[in-house]
C-alpha positions as CSV (number, residue, x, y, z in Angstrom):
1,X,-44.1,-46.5,-30.8
2,X,-40.7,-44.9,-30.2
3,X,-39.9,-46.3,-34.4
4,X,-43.4,-44.6,-35.3
5,X,-42.5,-41.3,-34.0
6,X,-39.2,-40.7,-35.3
7,X,-39.7,-42.6,-38.8
8,X,-43.2,-40.8,-39.1
9,X,-42.7,-38.9,-42.3
10,X,-41.1,-41.7,-43.8
11,X,-43.9,-44.3,-43.3
12,X,-46.0,-41.8,-44.1
13,X,-44.3,-41.2,-47.5
14,X,-44.1,-45.3,-48.0
15,X,-47.7,-45.6,-47.3
16,X,-48.8,-42.7,-50.0
17,X,-46.6,-45.0,-52.6
18,X,-48.5,-48.2,-51.8
19,X,-51.8,-46.5,-51.8
20,X,-50.5,-44.7,-55.3
21,X,-49.7,-48.0,-56.5
22,X,-53.0,-49.8,-55.4
23,X,-55.1,-47.1,-56.7
24,X,-53.4,-47.0,-60.2
25,X,-53.4,-50.9,-60.6
26,X,-57.5,-50.5,-59.5
27,X,-58.6,-47.5,-61.6
28,X,-56.3,-48.3,-64.8
29,X,-55.4,-44.8,-67.0
30,X,-58.2,-43.2,-65.2
31,X,-55.4,-42.6,-62.5
32,X,-53.8,-40.0,-64.8
33,X,-56.4,-37.5,-62.8
34,X,-54.2,-37.5,-59.9
35,X,-51.3,-36.2,-61.9
36,X,-51.4,-33.1,-61.1
37,X,-50.9,-33.9,-57.3
38,X,-48.1,-35.7,-58.3
39,X,-46.5,-33.1,-60.1
40,X,-47.2,-30.5,-57.3
41,X,-45.4,-32.8,-54.5
42,X,-42.5,-33.6,-57.0
43,X,-42.1,-29.9,-57.6
44,X,-42.4,-29.2,-54.2
45,X,-39.8,-31.4,-53.4
46,X,-37.1,-30.1,-55.5
47,X,-38.0,-26.7,-54.2
48,X,-36.9,-27.4,-50.4
49,X,-34.2,-29.6,-52.0
50,X,-31.4,-26.7,-52.7
51,X,-31.9,-25.0,-49.3
52,X,-32.0,-28.2,-47.6
53,X,-28.5,-29.4,-49.0
54,X,-27.1,-26.0,-48.7
55,X,-28.0,-25.4,-44.8
56,X,-27.3,-29.2,-43.8
57,X,-24.4,-29.4,-45.1
58,X,-22.6,-25.7,-44.3
59,X,-24.4,-26.1,-40.5
60,X,-22.9,-29.5,-40.1
61,X,-19.2,-28.8,-41.4
62,X,-19.3,-25.3,-39.6
63,X,-20.4,-26.9,-36.1
64,X,-17.4,-29.3,-36.3
65,X,-15.0,-29.2,-33.6
66,X,-12.0,-30.0,-35.4
67,X,-10.7,-30.0,-38.9
68,X,-9.2,-33.3,-38.4
69,X,-12.9,-35.1,-37.7
70,X,-13.9,-33.3,-41.0
71,X,-11.1,-34.9,-42.8
72,X,-12.0,-38.2,-41.4
73,X,-15.4,-37.5,-42.6
74,X,-14.6,-36.8,-46.0
75,X,-12.2,-39.8,-46.0
76,X,-15.4,-42.3,-45.2
77,X,-17.4,-40.4,-47.6
78,X,-15.1,-40.9,-50.4
79,X,-14.3,-44.6,-49.3
80,X,-18.2,-45.2,-49.3
81,X,-18.8,-43.4,-52.7
82,X,-16.0,-45.5,-54.3
83,X,-17.3,-48.5,-52.9
84,X,-20.8,-47.8,-53.9
85,X,-20.0,-46.7,-57.2
86,X,-17.7,-50.0,-57.5
87,X,-20.4,-52.4,-56.3
88,X,-22.9,-50.5,-58.8
89,X,-20.9,-51.5,-62.0
90,X,-20.4,-54.8,-61.0
91,X,-24.1,-55.6,-60.4
92,X,-24.5,-53.6,-63.5
93,X,-22.0,-55.7,-65.7
94,X,-23.5,-58.9,-63.6
95,X,-27.3,-58.6,-64.4
96,X,-25.6,-57.9,-68.5
97,X,-24.1,-60.9,-68.6
98,X,-26.9,-62.7,-66.7
99,X,-30.1,-61.5,-68.6
100,X,-28.4,-60.3,-72.2
101,X,-31.0,-57.9,-73.2
102,X,-29.4,-57.3,-76.4
103,X,-30.4,-61.0,-77.9
104,X,-32.4,-61.1,-80.2
105,X,-32.2,-57.9,-81.3
106,X,-31.8,-57.3,-85.3
107,X,-28.3,-55.1,-85.0
108,X,-28.8,-54.5,-89.4
109,X,-31.9,-52.2,-88.1
110,X,-29.9,-50.3,-85.5
111,X,-26.7,-49.8,-88.6
112,X,-29.1,-48.5,-91.3
113,X,-30.4,-46.3,-88.9
114,X,-27.4,-44.7,-87.6
115,X,-25.8,-44.9,-91.4
116,X,-28.9,-42.7,-92.3
117,X,-28.6,-40.0,-89.4
118,X,-26.9,-37.0,-90.0
119,X,-23.7,-36.2,-88.5
120,X,-23.1,-32.9,-86.4
121,X,-19.6,-32.4,-85.3
122,X,-18.9,-32.0,-81.6
123,X,-16.7,-30.1,-79.9
124,X,-13.9,-32.5,-78.4
125,X,-14.5,-31.9,-74.3
126,X,-11.7,-33.1,-72.2
127,X,-11.8,-34.8,-69.2
128,X,-10.3,-32.5,-67.0
129,X,-13.3,-29.8,-68.7
130,X,-16.0,-32.6,-67.9
131,X,-14.7,-32.4,-64.3
132,X,-14.5,-28.7,-64.0
133,X,-17.9,-28.5,-65.5
134,X,-19.6,-30.5,-63.1
135,X,-18.1,-29.2,-59.8
136,X,-18.3,-25.7,-60.7
137,X,-20.8,-23.3,-62.7
138,X,-20.2,-20.3,-64.2
139,X,-22.3,-17.9,-62.2
140,X,-23.7,-17.6,-58.7
141,X,-27.2,-18.3,-59.7
142,X,-26.6,-21.4,-61.2
143,X,-25.9,-22.9,-58.1
144,X,-29.9,-22.6,-57.4
145,X,-30.6,-25.0,-60.0
146,X,-31.0,-28.9,-58.9
147,X,-28.8,-29.7,-62.1
148,X,-25.6,-28.3,-60.4
149,X,-25.8,-30.2,-57.1
150,X,-22.6,-31.3,-57.2
151,X,-21.4,-28.0,-57.5
152,X,-23.5,-26.8,-54.4
153,X,-22.4,-29.4,-52.4
154,X,-19.0,-28.6,-52.9
155,X,-20.3,-24.8,-52.3
156,X,-21.6,-25.6,-49.1
157,X,-18.5,-27.8,-47.8
158,X,-16.4,-24.5,-48.5
159,X,-19.0,-22.3,-46.6
160,X,-18.9,-24.7,-43.4
161,X,-15.4,-24.9,-43.4
162,X,-14.8,-21.0,-43.7
163,X,-17.2,-20.3,-40.9
164,X,-15.6,-23.0,-38.8
165,X,-12.3,-21.6,-39.6
166,X,-13.6,-18.0,-38.5
167,X,-14.1,-19.8,-35.1
168,X,-15.6,-17.1,-32.8
169,X,-15.8,-14.1,-35.7
170,X,-18.0,-16.8,-37.6
171,X,-20.5,-17.7,-35.0
172,X,-23.2,-15.5,-35.6
173,X,-22.9,-16.9,-39.4
174,X,-22.8,-20.5,-37.7
175,X,-26.1,-20.0,-35.6
176,X,-27.5,-18.6,-39.5
177,X,-26.7,-21.9,-40.7
178,X,-27.8,-24.1,-37.9
179,X,-31.0,-22.3,-37.7
180,X,-31.6,-22.6,-41.5
181,X,-30.9,-26.5,-41.1
182,X,-33.3,-26.8,-38.2
183,X,-36.4,-24.9,-40.6
């Protein structure tokens, strides 16, 4: 019963997805009448995403006891991200080798299509410029877009770290961040 209490929202979401799949199988194309409900649900999720990420990350960091603990957590996070990227790459390459999705394709059709396309010169963007543009934004209001989540995560970490370093002077702001995370 404790599991049901702790994971009520997740279980409800999974059951809803299963019910939606069954309705889709039964109704077929007619199930598209429920599309507005799905759109509303997704838009609500996207709306809550930005404040949820900001308050969760910044309050978690602001309420840490020491920066050593933060460094340890950051190190573990980087290792987990790197391992996840390596594992997903290995799975992708292995799947490609096993299933070979390009097998049987007529490549001359693609060559002909590419040769007939108009080539528009593009600005060459360097590796460092791509990294900088993915972790920073030009204007504060761009942080509030779900397309700039990495920049928001970094901003939230900096706010949390600054609040943690402010100690007693940052206590009121830390309480605000904690309240925002709870709400």
